[in-house]
PATI-562786 format. One record per residue (C-alpha): residue number from 0; residue in one letter; chain; x, y, z. Coordinates in steps of 0.5 Angstrom, whole numbers, plus 500, padded with zeros to 3 digits. Layout:
(r NUM; 'A'; 'A'; (X; Y; Z))
...
# end
This chain:
(r 0; 'M'; 'A'; (145; 495; 925))
(r 1; 'M'; 'A'; (148; 489; 925))
(r 2; 'G'; 'A'; (155; 492; 927))
(r 3; 'H'; 'A'; (151; 496; 934))
(r 4; 'L'; 'A'; (148; 489; 936))
(r 5; 'V'; 'A'; (155; 486; 936))
(r 6; 'V'; 'A'; (158; 492; 940))
(r 7; 'R'; 'A'; (152; 491; 945))
(r 8; 'N'; 'A'; (153; 484; 946))
(r 9; 'L'; 'A'; (159; 484; 947))
(r 10; 'F'; 'A'; (158; 489; 953))
(r 11; 'H'; 'A'; (152; 486; 955))
(r 12; 'R'; 'A'; (156; 481; 959))
(r 13; 'P'; 'A'; (163; 485; 960))
(r 14; 'M'; 'A'; (166; 480; 965))
(r 15; 'R'; 'A'; (166; 475; 961))
(r 16; 'T'; 'A'; (168; 480; 955))
(r 17; 'L'; 'A'; (174; 482; 959))
(r 18; 'I'; 'A'; (175; 474; 960))
(r 19; 'G'; 'A'; (176; 473; 953))
(r 20; 'V'; 'A'; (180; 479; 951))
(r 21; 'A'; 'A'; (185; 477; 957))
(r 22; 'A'; 'A'; (185; 469; 954))
(r 23; 'I'; 'A'; (186; 472; 947))
(r 24; 'G'; 'A'; (191; 477; 949))
(r 25; 'V'; 'A'; (195; 472; 953))
(r 26; 'E'; 'A'; (195; 468; 947))
(r 27; 'V'; 'A'; (198; 473; 942))
(r 28; 'M'; 'A'; (203; 475; 948))
(r 29; 'L'; 'A'; (206; 468; 949))
(r 30; 'V'; 'A'; (206; 467; 941))
(r 31; 'I'; 'A'; (210; 474; 941))
(r 32; 'I'; 'A'; (215; 473; 948))
(r 33; 'I'; 'A'; (217; 466; 946))
(r 34; 'V'; 'A'; (219; 468; 939))
(r 35; 'G'; 'A'; (222; 474; 941))
(r 36; 'L'; 'A'; (226; 471; 946))
(r 37; 'T'; 'A'; (229; 465; 943))
(r 38; 'S'; 'A'; (230; 470; 936))
(r 39; 'G'; 'A'; (233; 476; 940))
(r 40; 'I'; 'A'; (238; 471; 944))
(r 41; 'L'; 'A'; (240; 468; 937))
(r 42; 'R'; 'A'; (241; 475; 934))
(r 43; 'E'; 'A'; (245; 478; 940))
(r 44; 'T'; 'A'; (249; 471; 941))
(r 45; 'A'; 'A'; (251; 472; 933))
(r 46; 'K'; 'A'; (252; 479; 934))
(r 47; 'R'; 'A'; (257; 478; 940))
(r 48; 'I'; 'A'; (261; 472; 936))
(r 49; 'E'; 'A'; (261; 476; 930))
(r 50; 'G'; 'A'; (264; 482; 934))
(r 51; 'I'; 'A'; (270; 478; 937))
(r 52; 'G'; 'A'; (274; 481; 930))
(r 53; 'A'; 'A'; (276; 474; 928))
(r 54; 'D'; 'A'; (275; 471; 920))
(r 55; 'I'; 'A'; (274; 464; 921))
(r 56; 'M'; 'A'; (271; 460; 927))
(r 57; 'V'; 'A'; (274; 452; 928))
(r 58; 'Q'; 'A'; (270; 448; 932))
(r 59; 'A'; 'A'; (271; 440; 935))
(r 60; 'P'; 'A'; (267; 435; 931))
(r 61; 'A'; 'A'; (259; 434; 932))
(r 62; 'A'; 'A'; (259; 441; 935))
(r 63; 'Q'; 'A'; (253; 445; 934))
(r 64; 'I'; 'A'; (252; 452; 932))
(r 65; 'L'; 'A'; (251; 454; 939))
(r 66; 'I'; 'A'; (257; 454; 941))
(r 67; 'G'; 'A'; (257; 455; 949))
(r 68; 'F'; 'A'; (253; 448; 949))
(r 69; 'S'; 'A'; (258; 444; 945))
(r 70; 'G'; 'A'; (263; 440; 948))
(r 71; 'S'; 'A'; (268; 435; 946))
(r 72; 'P'; 'A'; (273; 440; 947))
(r 73; 'M'; 'A'; (280; 439; 942))
(r 74; 'P'; 'A'; (287; 439; 943))
(r 75; 'I'; 'A'; (290; 446; 944))
(r 76; 'K'; 'A'; (296; 444; 939))
(r 77; 'I'; 'A'; (291; 444; 934))
(r 78; 'A'; 'A'; (292; 452; 934))
(r 79; 'D'; 'A'; (300; 451; 932))
(r 80; 'K'; 'A'; (298; 447; 926))
(r 81; 'I'; 'A'; (293; 452; 924))
(r 82; 'A'; 'A'; (298; 458; 925))
(r 83; 'E'; 'A'; (302; 455; 920))
(r 84; 'L'; 'A'; (298; 455; 915))
(r 85; 'K'; 'A'; (298; 460; 909))
(r 86; 'Y'; 'A'; (295; 466; 910))
(r 87; 'V'; 'A'; (294; 465; 918))
(r 88; 'Q'; 'A'; (296; 471; 922))
(r 89; 'A'; 'A'; (294; 469; 929))
(r 90; 'V'; 'A'; (290; 464; 932))
(r 91; 'S'; 'A'; (287; 464; 939))
(r 92; 'P'; 'A'; (284; 458; 943))
(r 93; 'A'; 'A'; (279; 459; 947))
(r 94; 'L'; 'A'; (275; 454; 952))
(r 95; 'L'; 'A'; (268; 455; 953))
(r 96; 'Q'; 'A'; (264; 453; 960))
(r 97; 'F'; 'A'; (256; 453; 960))
(r 98; 'N'; 'A'; (255; 457; 967))
(r 99; 'S'; 'A'; (248; 457; 970))
(r 100; 'S'; 'A'; (249; 458; 978))
(r 101; 'G'; 'A'; (247; 467; 979))
(r 102; 'G'; 'A'; (245; 467; 972))
(r 103; 'V'; 'A'; (246; 464; 965))
(r 104; 'D'; 'A'; (252; 465; 962))
(r 105; 'V'; 'A'; (258; 462; 957))
(r 106; 'V'; 'A'; (265; 463; 960))
(r 107; 'Y'; 'A'; (271; 464; 955))
(r 108; 'G'; 'A'; (277; 462; 958))
(r 109; 'I'; 'A'; (283; 465; 953))
(r 110; 'D'; 'A'; (289; 466; 953))
(r 111; 'R'; 'A'; (291; 474; 953))
(r 112; 'D'; 'A'; (295; 475; 948))
(r 113; 'T'; 'A'; (293; 471; 942))
(r 114; 'F'; 'A'; (286; 473; 943))
(r 115; 'R'; 'A'; (288; 481; 943))
(r 116; 'D'; 'A'; (292; 479; 936))
(r 117; 'V'; 'A'; (286; 476; 933))
(r 118; 'S'; 'A'; (281; 480; 936))
(r 119; 'G'; 'A'; (284; 487; 937))
(r 120; 'G'; 'A'; (283; 487; 944))
(r 121; 'F'; 'A'; (278; 489; 949))
(r 122; 'V'; 'A'; (276; 497; 950))
(r 123; 'F'; 'A'; (277; 498; 957))
(r 124; 'L'; 'A'; (272; 503; 961))
(r 125; 'A'; 'A'; (275; 501; 968))
(r 126; 'G'; 'A'; (281; 497; 970))
(r 127; 'H'; 'A'; (286; 493; 966))
(r 128; 'D'; 'A'; (288; 487; 963))
(r 129; 'M'; 'A'; (289; 480; 966))
(r 130; 'E'; 'A'; (295; 479; 969))
(r 131; 'G'; 'A'; (294; 473; 975))
(r 132; 'P'; 'A'; (291; 466; 973))
(r 133; 'D'; 'A'; (285; 468; 978))
(r 134; 'D'; 'A'; (284; 475; 974))
(r 135; 'L'; 'A'; (276; 476; 971))
(r 136; 'I'; 'A'; (274; 480; 966))
(r 137; 'I'; 'A'; (267; 482; 965))
(r 138; 'D'; 'A'; (263; 487; 960))
(r 139; 'D'; 'A'; (259; 493; 962))
(r 140; 'W'; 'A'; (252; 489; 961))
(r 141; 'A'; 'A'; (254; 484; 966))
(r 142; 'A'; 'A'; (257; 488; 970))
(r 143; 'K'; 'A'; (251; 492; 971))
(r 144; 'A'; 'A'; (246; 486; 972))
(r 145; 'K'; 'A'; (252; 482; 978))
(r 146; 'K'; 'A'; (253; 489; 981))
(r 147; 'L'; 'A'; (260; 488; 980))
(r 148; 'K'; 'A'; (266; 493; 980))
(r 149; 'V'; 'A'; (273; 492; 979))
(r 150; 'G'; 'A'; (276; 489; 985))
(r 151; 'D'; 'A'; (271; 486; 987))
(r 152; 'T'; 'A'; (270; 478; 988))
(r 153; 'F'; 'A'; (266; 473; 984))
(r 154; 'N'; 'A'; (265; 466; 985))
(r 155; 'L'; 'A'; (264; 462; 979))
(r 156; 'F'; 'A'; (265; 455; 978))
(r 157; 'N'; 'A'; (266; 454; 986))
(r 158; 'H'; 'A'; (272; 459; 985))
(r 159; 'D'; 'A'; (273; 466; 987))
(r 160; 'W'; 'A'; (276; 470; 981))
(r 161; 'K'; 'A'; (277; 478; 982))
(r 162; 'V'; 'A'; (275; 483; 977))
(r 163; 'A'; 'A'; (281; 486; 974))
(r 164; 'A'; 'A'; (276; 489; 968))
(r 165; 'I'; 'A'; (270; 492; 966))
(r 166; 'V'; 'A'; (270; 492; 958))
(r 167; 'E'; 'A'; (265; 494; 953))
(r 168; 'H'; 'A'; (260; 488; 951))
(r 169; 'G'; 'A'; (261; 486; 944))
(r 170; 'K'; 'A'; (267; 481; 945))
(r 171; 'G'; 'A'; (264; 474; 943))
(r 172; 'A'; 'A'; (262; 472; 951))
(r 173; 'R'; 'A'; (260; 477; 957))
(r 174; 'L'; 'A'; (266; 473; 962))
(r 175; 'F'; 'A'; (273; 472; 960))
(r 176; 'V'; 'A'; (278; 468; 965))
(r 177; 'P'; 'A'; (285; 465; 963))
(r 178; 'I'; 'A'; (285; 459; 959))
(r 179; 'A'; 'A'; (289; 455; 964))
(r 180; 'T'; 'A'; (285; 457; 970))
(r 181; 'L'; 'A'; (279; 454; 967))
(r 182; 'Q'; 'A'; (282; 448; 964))
(r 183; 'D'; 'A'; (284; 446; 971))
(r 184; 'L'; 'A'; (278; 447; 974))
(r 185; 'V'; 'A'; (274; 444; 969))
(r 186; 'G'; 'A'; (278; 438; 968))
(r 187; 'A'; 'A'; (280; 439; 961))
(r 188; 'R'; 'A'; (287; 441; 960))
(r 189; 'D'; 'A'; (291; 442; 954))
(r 190; 'K'; 'A'; (283; 442; 950))
(r 191; 'A'; 'A'; (280; 448; 947))
(r 192; 'S'; 'A'; (273; 448; 945))
(r 193; 'I'; 'A'; (274; 453; 939))
(r 194; 'F'; 'A'; (279; 456; 935))
(r 195; 'L'; 'A'; (279; 463; 933))
(r 196; 'V'; 'A'; (283; 464; 926))
(r 197; 'K'; 'A'; (285; 472; 924))
(r 198; 'C'; 'A'; (287; 471; 916))
(r 199; 'T'; 'A'; (293; 476; 914))
(r 200; 'H'; 'A'; (287; 479; 909))
(r 201; 'P'; 'A'; (279; 478; 909))
(r 202; 'D'; 'A'; (280; 476; 902))
(r 203; 'H'; 'A'; (284; 470; 904))
(r 204; 'T'; 'A'; (278; 467; 908))
(r 205; 'E'; 'A'; (275; 462; 904))
(r 206; 'D'; 'A'; (283; 460; 902))
(r 207; 'V'; 'A'; (284; 459; 909))
(r 208; 'M'; 'A'; (278; 455; 911))
(r 209; 'A'; 'A'; (279; 451; 905))
(r 210; 'E'; 'A'; (286; 449; 908))
(r 211; 'I'; 'A'; (283; 448; 915))
(r 212; 'K'; 'A'; (278; 443; 913))
(r 213; 'E'; 'A'; (284; 440; 909))
(r 214; 'L'; 'A'; (287; 440; 916))
(r 215; 'L'; 'A'; (282; 438; 920))
(r 216; 'P'; 'A'; (276; 434; 916))
(r 217; 'N'; 'A'; (271; 432; 921))
(r 218; 'H'; 'A'; (271; 439; 924))
(r 219; 'P'; 'A'; (266; 445; 923))
(r 220; 'V'; 'A'; (270; 451; 919))
(r 221; 'R'; 'A'; (265; 457; 919))
(r 222; 'P'; 'A'; (266; 465; 917))
(r 223; 'L'; 'A'; (264; 469; 922))
(r 224; 'K'; 'A'; (262; 474; 918))
(r 225; 'D'; 'A'; (256; 470; 916))
(r 226; 'F'; 'A'; (255; 468; 923))
(r 227; 'M'; 'A'; (249; 471; 924))
(r 228; 'T'; 'A'; (245; 467; 917))
(r 229; 'L'; 'A'; (246; 461; 921))
(r 230; 'M'; 'A'; (244; 463; 927))
(r 231; 'T'; 'A'; (237; 461; 927))
(r 232; 'S'; 'A'; (231; 457; 930))
(r 233; 'T'; 'A'; (232; 452; 925))
(r 234; 'N'; 'A'; (240; 450; 926))
(r 235; 'I'; 'A'; (239; 449; 933))
(r 236; 'P'; 'A'; (237; 442; 935))
(r 237; 'G'; 'A'; (230; 442; 938))
(r 238; 'L'; 'A'; (229; 449; 938))
(r 239; 'Q'; 'A'; (224; 450; 933))
(r 240; 'T'; 'A'; (220; 444; 936))
(r 241; 'F'; 'A'; (220; 448; 942))
(r 242; 'I'; 'A'; (217; 454; 939))
(r 243; 'N'; 'A'; (212; 450; 935))
(r 244; 'A'; 'A'; (210; 447; 941))
(r 245; 'M'; 'A'; (209; 453; 945))
(r 246; 'I'; 'A'; (206; 456; 940))
(r 247; 'A'; 'A'; (201; 451; 939))
(r 248; 'L'; 'A'; (199; 451; 947))
(r 249; 'A'; 'A'; (198; 458; 947))
(r 250; 'V'; 'A'; (193; 457; 941))
(r 251; 'T'; 'A'; (190; 452; 944))
(r 252; 'I'; 'A'; (188; 456; 951))
(r 253; 'G'; 'A'; (185; 462; 946))
(r 254; 'L'; 'A'; (181; 456; 941))
(r 255; 'L'; 'A'; (178; 453; 947))
(r 256; 'V'; 'A'; (176; 460; 952))
(r 257; 'I'; 'A'; (172; 462; 945))
(r 258; 'F'; 'A'; (169; 456; 945))
(r 259; 'L'; 'A'; (166; 456; 951))
(r 260; 'T'; 'A'; (165; 463; 951))
(r 261; 'M'; 'A'; (161; 463; 944))
(r 262; 'Y'; 'A'; (158; 456; 946))
(r 263; 'T'; 'A'; (155; 460; 952))
(r 264; 'T'; 'A'; (153; 466; 949))
(r 265; 'V'; 'A'; (149; 462; 944))
(r 266; 'L'; 'A'; (145; 459; 950))
(r 267; 'E'; 'A'; (144; 465; 953))
(r 268; 'R'; 'A'; (141; 468; 948))
(r 269; 'T'; 'A'; (137; 462; 945))
(r 270; 'R'; 'A'; (131; 467; 946))
(r 271; 'D'; 'A'; (134; 473; 942))
(r 272; 'I'; 'A'; (136; 468; 937))
(r 273; 'G'; 'A'; (128; 465; 937))
(r 274; 'V'; 'A'; (126; 473; 936))
(r 275; 'L'; 'A'; (131; 474; 930))
(r 276; 'K'; 'A'; (129; 468; 926))
(r 277; 'S'; 'A'; (122; 469; 928))
(r 278; 'L'; 'A'; (123; 477; 924))
(r 279; 'G'; 'A'; (126; 472; 918))
(r 280; 'A'; 'A'; (133; 473; 920))
(r 281; 'S'; 'A'; (137; 468; 916))
(r 282; 'K'; 'A'; (142; 462; 918))
(r 283; 'I'; 'A'; (148; 466; 915))
(r 284; 'L'; 'A'; (145; 473; 919))
(r 285; 'I'; 'A'; (146; 468; 926))
(r 286; 'V'; 'A'; (152; 466; 924))
(r 287; 'R'; 'A'; (155; 472; 921))
(r 288; 'A'; 'A'; (153; 476; 927))
(r 289; 'L'; 'A'; (157; 471; 932))
(r 290; 'L'; 'A'; (163; 471; 928))
(r 291; 'A'; 'A'; (163; 478; 928))
(r 292; 'E'; 'A'; (163; 479; 935))
(r 293; 'T'; 'A'; (168; 474; 936))
(r 294; 'S'; 'A'; (172; 478; 931))
(r 295; 'L'; 'A'; (171; 484; 934))
(r 296; 'L'; 'A'; (173; 480; 941))
(r 297; 'C'; 'A'; (179; 477; 938))
(r 298; 'L'; 'A'; (181; 485; 935))
(r 299; 'L'; 'A'; (181; 487; 943))
(r 300; 'G'; 'A'; (184; 481; 945))
(r 301; 'I'; 'A'; (190; 482; 940))
(r 302; 'A'; 'A'; (191; 490; 942))
(r 303; 'A'; 'A'; (191; 488; 949))
(r 304; 'G'; 'A'; (196; 482; 948))
(r 305; 'I'; 'A'; (201; 486; 944))
(r 306; 'G'; 'A'; (201; 492; 949))
(r 307; 'L'; 'A'; (202; 486; 954))
(r 308; 'S'; 'A'; (208; 483; 950))
(r 309; 'Y'; 'A'; (212; 490; 951))
(r 310; 'L'; 'A'; (210; 491; 959))
(r 311; 'V'; 'A'; (213; 483; 959))
(r 312; 'R'; 'A'; (219; 485; 955))
(r 313; 'A'; 'A'; (219; 491; 960))
(r 314; 'G'; 'A'; (219; 487; 966))
(r 315; 'F'; 'A'; (224; 481; 964))
(r 316; 'L'; 'A'; (230; 487; 962))
(r 317; 'L'; 'A'; (229; 490; 969))
(r 318; 'L'; 'A'; (230; 483; 972))
(r 319; 'W'; 'A'; (235; 482; 967))
(r 320; 'P'; 'A'; (238; 487; 963))
(r 321; 'T'; 'A'; (243; 482; 960))
(r 322; 'L'; 'A'; (237; 478; 957))
(r 323; 'S'; 'A'; (235; 480; 949))
(r 324; 'I'; 'A'; (227; 479; 947))
(r 325; 'L'; 'A'; (227; 482; 939))
(r 326; 'I'; 'A'; (220; 484; 938))
(r 327; 'T'; 'A'; (218; 484; 930))
(r 328; 'P'; 'A'; (213; 487; 926))
(r 329; 'E'; 'A'; (212; 480; 923))
(r 330; 'W'; 'A'; (212; 476; 929))
(r 331; 'I'; 'A'; (206; 481; 932))
(r 332; 'L'; 'A'; (202; 480; 925))
(r 333; 'R'; 'A'; (203; 473; 925))
(r 334; 'A'; 'A'; (200; 472; 933))
(r 335; 'A'; 'A'; (195; 477; 931))
(r 336; 'L'; 'A'; (193; 473; 925))
(r 337; 'I'; 'A'; (194; 465; 929))
(r 338; 'A'; 'A'; (189; 468; 934))
(r 339; 'L'; 'A'; (184; 471; 929))
(r 340; 'V'; 'A'; (185; 465; 926))
(r 341; 'G'; 'A'; (183; 460; 932))
(r 342; 'A'; 'A'; (178; 464; 935))
(r 343; 'V'; 'A'; (174; 464; 929))
(r 344; 'F'; 'A'; (175; 456; 928))
(r 345; 'G'; 'A'; (172; 456; 935))
(r 346; 'A'; 'A'; (166; 460; 934))
(r 347; 'S'; 'A'; (164; 456; 928))
(r 348; 'Y'; 'A'; (161; 451; 931))
(r 349; 'P'; 'A'; (157; 455; 937))
(r 350; 'A'; 'A'; (155; 459; 930))
(r 351; 'W'; 'A'; (153; 453; 927))
(r 352; 'V'; 'A'; (149; 451; 933))
(r 353; 'A'; 'A'; (145; 458; 933))
(r 354; 'S'; 'A'; (144; 457; 926))
(r 355; 'R'; 'A'; (140; 451; 927))
(r 356; 'K'; 'A'; (136; 453; 932))
(r 357; 'D'; 'A'; (129; 453; 931))
(r 358; 'P'; 'A'; (125; 459; 932))
(r 359; 'V'; 'A'; (118; 456; 936))
(r 360; 'E'; 'A'; (123; 452; 941))
(r 361; 'A'; 'A'; (128; 458; 942))
(r 362; 'L'; 'A'; (122; 463; 943))
(r 363; 'T'; 'A'; (120; 457; 949))
(r 364; 'Y'; 'A'; (126; 456; 952))
(r 365; 'D'; 'A'; (127; 459; 959))
# end
């Protein structure tokens, strides 16, 4: 009986129900997409950095985990000092430059030979390795997104580059240029953002890290095999605060819509509530009925939000093929719980108001 009443009430005002479902759906979608976007980008970036093949990465003092946004280039001569250490097989300097023109990219300025020694070299799908100062290497995902092929000209940092090769993705960046040319363009002559170190054997990684820390006591020294565990929102300054703020905004939207929906419902059903109370319905029954209606509305909204999340992700990937959005069962469940708790909280006051209505006044309500 109660279930039948709740369902009939929801479909009594289909447009209002649709608006409530849409609001909760948007709330759930925002939570899933915001978290999925940040975690997806961090995870995909970490996988590409690990895919370089180096054992150790040395950064400048006060550099952040998200290396593409870290400044403070270091003297490139540091590479020679690191190369002299025991168990060091190769050292490759790289100058990283953030680019937001025509997309968001972190460009690696590399030395062709030392980068090959550290990483094992690129997997070439088309073209050849860097030969001239204006050669550009691009990975297959970025080439598809930017619609580039070998021989094309690509303007980057107000400089025309020639696409020399398209390579398999997964070697740190998506765009690679000669380090000397990039140094001149950005005013960082003889500077590098990071040093990639290859040990003679992976078992020597800890020993080499200890020596580098002794040589460069103020420089962050990180093993690349553990980089995936370091790339989390809590390790990126301000990122977790941004995520929490966006989730709070989404929850607030859902809560207000539920509150207004249920409060309007109570006003419209004043006479119905009066009839129920005159027939002996208790306050608890009235509250249960309204909260059950809210819960059902929320469940419909959650289902719509999950479907909308996958639809939005598909749209983003269609527009930006290199983007990574990670949707996990864990955050689907979290978003559902956040929406459910917020909806019940938003409906609590209207339900309390409904339970306290005097049956006589309710029956005479116009």
